DRENDO-1510 file (C-alpha; in Angstrom, 1 decimal, always signed):
<recs>
REC; n; res; u; v; w
REC; 1; MET; -48.0; -84.8; +232.9 .
REC; 2; GLU; -50.8; -82.6; +231.9 .
REC; 3; VAL; -50.6; -84.0; +228.4 .
REC; 4; LEU; -50.8; -87.5; +229.3 .
REC; 5; ILE; -54.0; -86.9; +231.5 .
REC; 6; ASN; -55.6; -85.2; +228.8 .
REC; 7; GLY; -54.7; -88.4; +227.0 .
REC; 8; VAL; -56.8; -90.0; +229.5 .
REC; 9; PHE; -59.8; -87.6; +229.3 .
REC; 10; ILE; -59.9; -87.8; +225.6 .
REC; 11; GLY; -59.7; -91.5; +226.0 .
REC; 12; ALA; -62.6; -91.7; +228.2 .
REC; 13; LEU; -64.8; -90.4; +225.1 .
REC; 14; TYR; -63.3; -92.8; +223.1 .
REC; 15; GLY; -64.3; -95.6; +225.2 .
REC; 16; LEU; -68.3; -93.6; +225.3 .
REC; 17; TYR; -67.9; -94.2; +221.5 .
REC; 18; GLY; -66.4; -97.6; +221.9 .
REC; 19; LEU; -69.4; -98.8; +224.7 .
REC; 20; GLY; -72.5; -98.5; +222.2 .
REC; 21; LEU; -70.5; -100.7; +220.0 .
REC; 22; ALA; -68.8; -103.1; +222.5 .
REC; 23; LEU; -72.7; -104.1; +223.0 .
REC; 24; THR; -73.5; -104.3; +219.3 .
REC; 25; LEU; -70.6; -106.3; +218.4 .
REC; 26; GLY; -69.9; -108.4; +221.8 .
REC; 27; LEU; -73.4; -108.9; +223.2 .
REC; 28; MET; -75.6; -108.6; +220.3 .
REC; 29; ARG; -73.2; -110.0; +217.3 .
REC; 30; GLN; -74.2; -107.5; +215.2 .
REC; 31; ILE; -71.9; -104.8; +213.2 .
REC; 32; ASN; -73.2; -101.3; +213.1 .
REC; 33; LEU; -71.0; -99.8; +210.4 .
REC; 34; ALA; -73.0; -96.7; +210.8 .
REC; 35; HIS; -72.3; -96.1; +214.6 .
REC; 36; GLY; -70.0; -93.4; +213.8 .
REC; 37; ASP; -72.5; -91.6; +211.6 .
REC; 38; PHE; -75.2; -91.9; +214.1 .
REC; 39; ILE; -72.5; -90.0; +216.8 .
REC; 40; VAL; -72.4; -87.3; +214.4 .
REC; 41; PHE; -76.0; -87.3; +213.7 .
REC; 42; SER; -76.6; -86.9; +217.7 .
REC; 43; ALA; -73.9; -83.9; +217.8 .
REC; 44; TYR; -76.0; -82.1; +214.6 .
REC; 45; LEU; -79.2; -83.0; +217.0 .
REC; 46; THR; -77.9; -81.3; +220.0 .
REC; 47; LEU; -76.3; -78.4; +218.2 .
REC; 48; GLN; -79.9; -77.6; +216.8 .
REC; 49; GLY; -81.8; -78.5; +219.8 .
REC; 50; SER; -79.3; -75.8; +221.9 .
REC; 51; LEU; -79.7; -73.0; +219.0 .
REC; 52; LEU; -83.4; -73.5; +219.1 .
REC; 53; LEU; -83.9; -73.4; +222.6 .
REC; 54; GLY; -81.1; -71.1; +223.2 .
REC; 55; VAL; -79.9; -73.2; +226.0 .
REC; 56; HIS; -76.7; -75.0; +226.7 .
REC; 57; PRO; -76.1; -77.7; +224.6 .
REC; 58; LEU; -76.0; -80.0; +228.4 .
REC; 59; MET; -79.4; -79.1; +228.6 .
REC; 60; VAL; -80.3; -80.7; +225.2 .
REC; 61; LEU; -78.5; -84.0; +225.7 .
REC; 62; PRO; -81.1; -86.1; +227.8 .
REC; 63; VAL; -83.5; -84.9; +225.0 .
REC; 64; VAL; -80.9; -86.4; +222.4 .
REC; 65; ALA; -80.6; -89.3; +224.0 .
REC; 66; VAL; -84.4; -90.4; +224.3 .
REC; 67; VAL; -84.8; -89.3; +220.5 .
REC; 68; MET; -81.6; -91.8; +219.7 .
REC; 69; PHE; -83.3; -94.3; +222.2 .
REC; 70; VAL; -86.3; -94.5; +219.7 .
REC; 71; VAL; -84.3; -93.8; +216.5 .
REC; 72; GLY; -82.3; -96.9; +217.5 .
REC; 73; PHE; -85.6; -99.1; +218.8 .
REC; 74; VAL; -87.5; -98.5; +215.4 .
REC; 75; LEU; -84.4; -99.1; +213.1 .
REC; 76; GLN; -83.5; -102.6; +215.1 .
REC; 77; ARG; -87.5; -103.7; +215.0 .
REC; 78; LEU; -88.0; -102.5; +211.5 .
REC; 79; VAL; -84.7; -102.6; +209.5 .
REC; 80; ILE; -81.9; -104.5; +211.1 .
REC; 81; GLN; -83.8; -107.4; +212.5 .
REC; 82; ARG; -85.1; -108.4; +209.1 .
REC; 83; THR; -81.5; -109.1; +208.3 .
REC; 84; LEU; -80.6; -111.5; +211.3 .
REC; 85; GLY; -80.3; -115.5; +210.8 .
REC; 86; ARG; -79.6; -114.9; +207.2 .
REC; 87; GLY; -75.7; -115.3; +207.8 .
REC; 88; GLU; -73.1; -112.0; +208.6 .
REC; 89; MET; -73.1; -110.1; +205.7 .
REC; 90; PRO; -76.5; -108.8; +205.3 .
REC; 91; PRO; -76.4; -106.7; +209.0 .
REC; 92; ILE; -73.0; -105.5; +207.8 .
REC; 93; LEU; -74.0; -104.6; +204.3 .
REC; 94; VAL; -77.6; -102.9; +205.6 .
REC; 95; THR; -75.6; -100.9; +208.0 .
REC; 96; PHE; -73.3; -99.8; +205.5 .
REC; 97; GLY; -75.9; -98.2; +203.7 .
REC; 98; LEU; -77.2; -96.5; +206.5 .
REC; 99; SER; -73.8; -94.9; +207.0 .
REC; 100; ILE; -73.8; -93.9; +203.2 .
REC; 101; ILE; -77.4; -92.7; +203.8 .
REC; 102; LEU; -76.9; -90.4; +207.1 .
REC; 103; GLN; -73.8; -89.0; +205.3 .
REC; 104; ASN; -75.9; -87.3; +202.6 .
REC; 105; VAL; -78.7; -86.8; +204.5 .
REC; 106; MET; -76.4; -84.6; +206.9 .
REC; 107; LEU; -74.9; -83.1; +204.0 .
REC; 108; GLU; -78.1; -81.9; +202.3 .
REC; 109; LEU; -79.4; -80.8; +205.7 .
REC; 110; PHE; -76.9; -79.2; +207.3 .
REC; 111; SER; -74.1; -78.5; +204.1 .
REC; 112; ALA; -70.4; -79.6; +204.6 .
REC; 113; ASP; -69.4; -76.6; +207.0 .
REC; 114; THR; -67.4; -77.5; +210.1 .
REC; 115; ARG; -69.6; -77.2; +213.1 .
REC; 116; ASN; -69.1; -77.3; +217.3 .
REC; 117; LEU; -70.9; -77.1; +220.0 .
REC; 118; ASN; -70.4; -73.9; +222.2 .
REC; 119; PRO; -69.7; -75.1; +225.8 .
REC; 120; GLY; -69.6; -71.3; +227.0 .
REC; 121; PRO; -67.3; -70.8; +230.0 .
REC; 122; LEU; -67.3; -74.4; +230.8 .
REC; 123; GLY; -64.8; -74.8; +227.8 .
REC; 124; ALA; -62.4; -72.6; +229.6 .
REC; 125; ALA; -62.7; -73.4; +232.8 .
REC; 126; SER; -60.0; -75.2; +235.0 .
REC; 127; ILE; -59.4; -76.3; +238.3 .
REC; 128; GLU; -55.6; -76.8; +240.1 .
REC; 129; ILE; -55.3; -80.4; +241.4 .
REC; 130; ALA; -51.5; -81.3; +242.7 .
REC; 131; GLY; -50.2; -78.6; +241.1 .
REC; 132; LEU; -51.7; -79.3; +237.4 .
REC; 133; SER; -54.2; -77.2; +235.4 .
REC; 134; LEU; -56.9; -79.4; +234.7 .
REC; 135; GLY; -59.9; -78.4; +232.3 .
REC; 136; VAL; -63.4; -78.9; +233.8 .
REC; 137; LEU; -64.9; -80.1; +230.7 .
REC; 138; PRO; -62.7; -82.9; +230.4 .
REC; 139; LEU; -62.9; -83.9; +233.9 .
REC; 140; LEU; -66.7; -84.0; +233.2 .
REC; 141; THR; -66.6; -86.2; +230.6 .
REC; 142; LEU; -64.3; -88.5; +232.5 .
REC; 143; VAL; -66.8; -88.8; +235.3 .
REC; 144; VAL; -69.8; -89.1; +233.4 .
REC; 145; ALA; -67.9; -91.9; +231.0 .
REC; 146; PHE; -67.5; -93.5; +234.6 .
REC; 147; ALA; -71.1; -93.3; +235.6 .
REC; 148; ILE; -72.5; -94.8; +232.2 .
REC; 149; PHE; -70.3; -97.4; +232.2 .
REC; 150; TRP; -71.1; -98.6; +235.7 .
REC; 151; ALA; -74.6; -98.0; +235.1 .
REC; 152; THR; -74.5; -100.1; +231.8 .
REC; 153; SER; -72.8; -102.9; +233.5 .
REC; 154; ALA; -75.0; -102.7; +236.4 .
REC; 155; VAL; -78.2; -103.1; +233.9 .
REC; 156; PHE; -76.5; -105.9; +232.0 .
REC; 157; GLY; -74.9; -107.4; +234.8 .
REC; 158; SER; -77.5; -107.7; +237.3 .
REC; 159; THR; -80.7; -107.2; +235.8 .
REC; 160; LYS; -83.5; -109.7; +234.3 .
REC; 161; PHE; -83.1; -107.6; +231.1 .
REC; 162; GLY; -79.3; -107.5; +230.9 .
REC; 163; ARG; -79.6; -111.8; +231.6 .
REC; 164; ALA; -82.0; -112.3; +229.0 .
REC; 165; ILE; -79.9; -110.0; +226.2 .
REC; 166; ARG; -76.9; -112.2; +227.2 .
REC; 167; ALA; -79.0; -115.3; +226.9 .
REC; 168; THR; -80.1; -114.4; +223.5 .
REC; 169; SER; -76.8; -113.4; +222.4 .
REC; 170; ASP; -75.7; -117.2; +223.5 .
REC; 171; SER; -78.3; -118.6; +221.9 .
REC; 172; ASP; -81.3; -117.1; +220.2 .
REC; 173; GLN; -83.4; -120.2; +219.5 .
REC; 174; THR; -83.0; -121.4; +223.2 .
REC; 175; ALA; -83.8; -117.9; +224.6 .
REC; 176; GLN; -87.0; -117.9; +222.8 .
REC; 177; LEU; -88.1; -121.3; +224.0 .
REC; 178; MET; -87.6; -119.9; +227.4 .
REC; 179; GLY; -90.0; -117.3; +226.6 .
REC; 180; ILE; -87.8; -114.2; +226.0 .
REC; 181; LYS; -88.7; -112.1; +222.7 .
REC; 182; THR; -85.9; -111.4; +221.5 .
REC; 183; SER; -86.5; -109.0; +218.9 .
REC; 184; ARG; -87.6; -106.8; +221.8 .
REC; 185; ILE; -84.7; -107.6; +223.6 .
REC; 186; PHE; -82.0; -106.6; +220.6 .
REC; 187; ALA; -84.8; -103.5; +220.3 .
REC; 188; VAL; -84.2; -102.0; +223.5 .
REC; 189; ALA; -80.3; -102.9; +223.3 .
REC; 190; MET; -80.2; -101.1; +220.1 .
REC; 191; GLY; -82.1; -98.1; +221.4 .
REC; 192; LEU; -79.3; -97.9; +224.7 .
REC; 193; THR; -76.5; -98.0; +222.0 .
REC; 194; LEU; -77.8; -94.8; +220.2 .
REC; 195; ALA; -78.5; -93.2; +223.5 .
REC; 196; ILE; -75.2; -93.4; +225.0 .
REC; 197; SER; -73.9; -92.4; +221.5 .
REC; 198; ALA; -75.7; -89.6; +221.7 .
REC; 199; ILE; -74.3; -88.7; +225.3 .
REC; 200; ALA; -71.1; -89.3; +223.7 .
REC; 201; ALA; -71.9; -86.9; +220.9 .
REC; 202; GLY; -72.5; -84.2; +222.9 .
REC; 203; PHE; -69.0; -83.9; +224.9 .
REC; 204; TYR; -67.3; -84.6; +221.6 .
REC; 205; GLY; -69.1; -81.7; +219.6 .
REC; 206; MET; -68.0; -79.7; +222.8 .
REC; 207; ARG; -64.2; -80.4; +222.6 .
REC; 208; GLY; -63.7; -80.9; +218.8 .
REC; 209; ASN; -65.3; -79.9; +215.4 .
REC; 210; PHE; -67.3; -82.0; +213.3 .
REC; 211; ASP; -69.0; -82.0; +210.1 .
REC; 212; PRO; -71.5; -85.2; +207.8 .
REC; 213; SER; -67.5; -86.9; +206.7 .
REC; 214; THR; -66.2; -87.5; +210.5 .
REC; 215; GLY; -68.6; -90.5; +211.3 .
REC; 216; PRO; -66.1; -92.9; +209.7 .
REC; 217; GLU; -63.3; -91.4; +211.9 .
REC; 218; ARG; -65.3; -92.2; +215.0 .
REC; 219; MET; -66.2; -95.3; +214.3 .
REC; 220; LEU; -62.6; -96.3; +213.5 .
REC; 221; PHE; -61.5; -95.1; +217.3 .
REC; 222; ALA; -64.8; -96.5; +219.0 .
REC; 223; PHE; -63.6; -100.0; +216.9 .
REC; 224; GLU; -60.4; -99.8; +218.4 .
REC; 225; ALA; -61.2; -99.2; +221.6 .
REC; 226; VAL; -63.6; -101.8; +221.5 .
REC; 227; ILE; -61.0; -104.5; +220.1 .
REC; 228; LEU; -58.3; -103.2; +222.2 .
REC; 229; GLY; -60.0; -104.0; +225.6 .
REC; 230; GLY; -61.8; -107.2; +224.1 .
REC; 231; VAL; -64.8; -107.8; +222.5 .
REC; 232; GLY; -67.9; -108.6; +224.4 .
REC; 233; SER; -66.5; -106.5; +227.7 .
REC; 234; ILE; -67.9; -103.0; +229.0 .
REC; 235; TRP; -65.1; -102.1; +231.3 .
REC; 236; GLY; -62.9; -103.2; +228.7 .
REC; 237; ALA; -64.1; -100.8; +226.1 .
REC; 238; LEU; -63.0; -98.4; +228.5 .
REC; 239; ALA; -59.8; -99.3; +229.3 .
REC; 240; GLY; -59.1; -99.5; +225.3 .
REC; 241; GLY; -60.7; -96.3; +225.0 .
REC; 242; ILE; -58.1; -94.7; +227.6 .
REC; 243; LEU; -54.9; -96.7; +225.8 .
REC; 244; LEU; -55.8; -95.4; +223.1 .
REC; 245; GLY; -55.6; -91.5; +224.3 .
REC; 246; LEU; -53.0; -92.3; +226.2 .
REC; 247; SER; -51.1; -93.4; +223.0 .
REC; 248; GLN; -52.0; -90.5; +221.0 .
REC; 249; ALA; -50.9; -88.2; +223.8 .
REC; 250; ALA; -47.8; -89.7; +223.9 .
REC; 251; GLY; -47.3; -89.5; +219.9 .
REC; 252; SER; -48.1; -85.9; +220.1 .
REC; 253; LEU; -45.6; -85.2; +222.6 .
REC; 254; ILE; -42.9; -86.4; +219.9 .
REC; 255; ASN; -44.5; -84.3; +217.1 .
REC; 256; PRO; -48.6; -83.0; +217.2 .
REC; 257; SER; -49.5; -84.8; +214.1 .
REC; 258; TYR; -47.8; -88.2; +215.3 .
REC; 259; GLY; -50.8; -88.5; +217.6 .
REC; 260; PRO; -53.3; -90.8; +215.6 .
REC; 261; LEU; -50.3; -92.5; +213.6 .
REC; 262; VAL; -48.8; -93.8; +217.5 .
REC; 263; GLY; -52.6; -94.7; +218.2 .
REC; 264; HIS; -52.9; -96.7; +215.6 .
REC; 265; LEU; -49.4; -98.8; +216.1 .
REC; 266; VAL; -50.2; -99.3; +219.7 .
REC; 267; PHE; -53.7; -101.0; +218.0 .
REC; 268; LEU; -52.2; -103.1; +215.9 .
REC; 269; VAL; -49.1; -104.1; +218.4 .
REC; 270; VAL; -51.6; -105.0; +220.8 .
REC; 271; LEU; -53.9; -106.7; +218.6 .
REC; 272; LEU; -50.8; -109.3; +217.8 .
REC; 273; ALA; -49.4; -109.7; +221.4 .
REC; 274; LEU; -53.3; -109.9; +223.1 .
REC; 275; PRO; -55.6; -110.9; +220.3 .
REC; 276; GLY; -58.1; -110.6; +222.8 .
REC; 277; GLY; -57.8; -107.6; +224.2 .
REC; 278; LEU; -56.7; -106.4; +227.2 .
REC; 279; MET; -59.4; -108.4; +229.4 .
REC; 280; SER; -57.9; -111.3; +228.1 .
REC; 281; LEU; -55.2; -110.7; +230.7 .
REC; 282; ARG; -57.7; -110.9; +233.6 .
REC; 283; ARG; -59.7; -114.0; +232.4 .
REC; 284; ARG; -55.9; -115.6; +232.4 .
REC; 285; GLN; -55.3; -114.5; +235.9 .
</recs>
């Protein structure tokens, strides 16, 4: 039971990975292949900030999130925006190039050594709930994930900005005719995407190791979470991430090395049975 509950905890982290990708893929109709590398880059920024200031990584996360928001805003306005309206391939190729550049920049700046964020006493702390010993850090990850998903759903579902980005996603030209500055809307959305990824990076770094080459694996988990939940669904990314985490936990019960394999197999099975993801069941109902 504890293993499966830990699967839910790691699944919440996968959901955070996928949330940023869900926004760019589902709402902005863009595929950011550098998404995983930005997560790792954010983890490195958190590490450097923590070492420089001598504080806990959680204290640095808000600052890193603001920095990554600015990076995303500028990246969208100066680079990705220029590729829009030219077909599906240019944005994919540009973000693929960004992925390669980021990996090499991190390799030059931080070397290929494996790093992690020191959680301090928080990493070993646990509490007893219904006879089960649960880690405080995984519980905190779950709580933060739900809070971010709730806030993101509220912003994109109930605010003027959210309506503007959904209108832009449906029809860029029509949105411009209604006076919406689509380029600015997309830039803010990309900034939010990287800010959310920075928060996910902090918890990822405190729970595991990272190096410049681990970005594509984060991207894979994010992609699977989004597809499992349903493209374009914010809460679907969380549901997909938790399903992926549970699948890996179930596989690890059989053999510790089977976790990722079982997760990928479950992804394929769900994709074949429900091409629209888990949220397609809700839409049918």
